[in-house]
N, C-alpha and C positions, 0 to 999 in steps of 0.2 A: 699453278692454278687451283683455287680453293675448291674442294669437293662439296657436293651437295649435303652430305651428312655434317661437315664441318660448318657449313652456311646455316643449317638448321639448328645446330648447337650454339652458333653464335649469337649476336645481338644487332646483326645488321638487318637489311630488309627482308631476307628470307626467314630469319629468326623471328623477327617482329610480326611477320605476316602468319606464321606459325602460331604465335601467341594469339593474334587477333582471331584466327579460325577456331582455336580450342575455347577462347572466351566466348565466341558466338555460339558454339555447341553448348557451353554452360548456361548460356541464357534461354536456349531452345529447349533441350533435353538433357538432363544429367547423364543418363547411360551413354549418350552420344559422346559426352565430353570424355569418358573414360575410354572409349574406343578411340578417339582422336589422339588423346594422350598416348596411347599404346601404338598408335600408328606413327606418331612423331617419334617416339623412342626407337621403333624399328628403323625408320628412315634415317634418323639422326645417328644410328648406331650408338644410342645411349645405353650403357649396361643397366639391366634391370634393378641391380643392387642400388643404383643411384635414385631409383624411384622408391626404394625401400622394400623391394622384393628380395628380401634376405630370408633363407629358410631358418625358422626358429629351432631353438635347441629341442624343444619338445612340442610337437604340433597340438596334441590334446590338451597339454597344459595351457597353451596359448588360448585355445578354444574356450575351455572351462573358465580361465581367468577373465577373459574378455567378455563372456556373457554375464558372469556374476558381476563384474565392474560395471558393465553398461546398465543392468538392472538396478543395482544399487545406487549408481549416479542419477538415473531418472527419478527414483524415489526420492533421493535428496533434493534434487532440483525442484520436484513438485511440491514437496512438503516443507522445505526450509528457504531455498534461495528465492523461488519465485514469489512466494508470500511476502517475504522480506522487501521484494522489489515492487509490492503492491499490485501484482499481476491478477487478473480475474481467475479465480480457480478452474473455470471452464475454458478450454481452448476452443473459442468460436470458430476459428479457421477449419477445425476438423470435427465440428460437433456433429456433421452428417454421418460420421462412422459409428455413433452410438447405436448399438443394436442392428447395424446394417451388415448383415452377412454377405450380402453380394458384393459389398465394396472391400472386403478384407483381401482377397487374392491380389487385386491390383495394387492396393496399398502395401501389402507384404513385399510385393516385387519392388515397389518404389522405395521403400525404406531399406531393403536389404541390398538390392543391386543398385539403385540409384544412390541413395544417400551412404550406406555403409561402404560400399565399393566405390562408386563414382565420385562422390564428394571427396572421400579421403584421398583418393588416387589424385584428384586435382589439387584441393587446398593444401594437403600436406605433401604427397609425393612429388608432384609436378612443380608447383610453386616453391617448395623448399628447395628443389633441385637448381631451378632457375635463378632464385635470388642468392642461393649460396653461390653459385657460379659468378653472379654479378657483383655481390657485396662481400664474399669471403665467409669464413666459417668461425670467426672470433665470437666471443661471447656477446659483445654489444650487437654485432651483426645478427646474430642468431635471435637475440631478444627482439630486435626490430622485426625480424621475419615473422616470429611468433605473433608478435602485436598486429603487424600489418595483414597477415592472412586470417587472423582471428576477426578483425574488423571488416575485412572483405567478406568473410564467411557470414558474418552477422547481417551486414547490408543487404546481401542477396536475399536473405529470409524476409525482409521487411515487406515486400509487395504481397506476398502470400499470407504472412503471418502477423504482421504488425509489430507494434513495439514490444510485446511480450515475447514473440518469437525471435526478435531481434536481440533482445537481452539474453535470452537463453542460448542462442546460437553463439553469442560473443564468449559467454562463460565456457561453454562447451568446446568452442574452438581454442580457447586458451589451454584448456586441459588437453585435448587432443594434439595441439601443437606443440606444447611441452612434453608430452609423452614420445611424440615423434622426433623432436629435436634431441631428446636424451638417448633414444635407442636408435634411430635411422631405419627402423623396421616398421612396415606399413600394415602387417597383418593384425597386430593387437588393436591398433587404432580403428581398423575397418571393423572387426568383431565388436568391440566396445560401442562403436557408433551404431551398428546395426541392431545390437541388443538394446541399447538405449531407446532407439525409435521403435522398435518391436514392442517393447515394454509400455512406451506411450501410446501406442495404437491399442493395445489390449486394455489399458486403464480407461481410454475413451470408449472403446467399444462396449465394455461392461459397466459404463457409467459410474465410474469410481473416482472421478476427478475431485469432486467436493470432498469426498471422505478423505483421500490421501492429502489434499491441500490443508486439510484441517487437523492433521495428526498432531502438529505442535502449536498452531496458530487458530485461535477460535475467532 
């Protein structure tokens, strides 16, 4: 008789239902997605390391590297990549943050817990674990997983951020996916992602978007 953990790890009705519940959580509230993934991992007896929770060799180095990389990546995206893609220098979806001190606490929670932790756990940790089990860990399969998860990550940003947000999310998804596929450790992508979004929030809050976007292109 197949046990419940085995059913949840599989791709039968129970496993697919778990996918559906987690996807629904992703559509409703990103932190909820993280909770659902962690519950699934517990009930399915999936080892935490298979979701990328591997202890780094140096915790403080991982934090410093992640923060610096996320900060520089955001500046690069804002000043080079997005102008080349023809994006508006002002992110209209988050324009309300400019000078809006009252909105900062909620937004910081959203980008650090929701995006940094929640999105990375779902799009990298969970989806990579599931698709690797389904497709294997060969180079072609891994490349396909990186591309698919990046495209999925991009698409879910369209309703709230439009085409520019979708384009940026796809590029960032490719980078985070490649980083995770290479290391199979989730902490660094989480920190990079959180630092990237925190930098974006402060650029908007201090009304520096146009200035940063015009560093190289006038």
